[in-house]
Structures are given as structure tokens and as C-alpha cells.
N, C-alpha and C positions, 0 to 999 in steps of 0.2 A: 807355572806353566803346566798345562794339562798333559796327561799321558799321550804319547805318540804311538808307542808299541801296542800291537794287538796282544790279547791274552795268550794266544798260541805262541807268539814270538817270545813273550816273557817266560812262558813255561819252558820252551826249548832252550833259551839262553840259561835259565836257572839250572836245567838238567845238565847242560854242558859244563857249567861252572862247578856244580856239585860233583860231577864225575871226575873232573880234573883235580879238585881239592880233597874230596873225601869228606867224611863227617867231621864236624868241628870238635866233638867230645867236650864241649863247654855247656854248662847249664844255661847260660844266656849267650846265645850264639850271634846276636844281632851285630855286634862290633866285628866279629870274625867275618861274617858274610858281607858286611858293608865294606870292609877293607878289600875283600876278594873282588867284589863287583867294581869298586873304584879302580883297582889294579887292571881289571879286564877292560874297563872303559877307556883307560889311557891309550890302548891300542885300537880303539874303535874308529871307524871312518867318519863318524859324525859325533857331535857332542851328545851326552846322555842327560836328558832332563831329570831333575830330582825325582819327579813322580815315577818315571820309568825305573830309575835306580832303586827306589824304595820297593816298587812292585817286584823287581827281580830279587831283591834281598828277602822280602817276605816269602816269595815262592821257594827260594832256596832254603830258607828256614823251615818251611813246611816239609820239604824233602828230607832235611836233616832230622827233624822231629819224628817223622814217620819211620825212618831207618832206626833211630835210637829206640823208639817204642817197640819195634819188632825185635830188636836185639835184647831189650830188657825182658820181653815176653819169653824169648827162648831161654834166657838165663834163669828166669823164674820156673820154667818147665823143668830145666835141668836140676834145679834145687829141690824139686818135689820128689 
């Protein structure tokens, strides 16, 4: 099934899930975010197609990766 959600909706949903869960702190966070999105989808008013679920997971991973990269950069600055 093709994606139903718009990119802006995917991004907003990912931001809300990320804000609620915080960073995963895992090297490979796909399973963490996949579980979080599945848990969120349980309470959704409509079913979540796999393509939409994957898009939210990938967007959430992007947010997680960006935050972790920023934190690593700050730690490296402190180490210098």
C-alpha cells in the first residue's frame, strides 16, 4: 500500500514521538523507533499503512541521529 500521510504529517508525528520518548541511545535505533511507532499506532484512529509507519520510523531516526551527532560534537569540544 502506498503512503497516505503527507511529508509534513510524517515529520510532525515523528517529532511528537521523539519528544515523548527522547533519544534511543542505541547504535542501531531502527527497532527502538519501530516499536515506538507501533505502540503509537495502536491508539490511532485509523490503521497505519506499512509505508507510513516506515516513513515515521525513518524520520524519527533522522531526529535521533541529528541529536546524537550534536551531543557527540559537544563532547568532542569539551575533550579538546
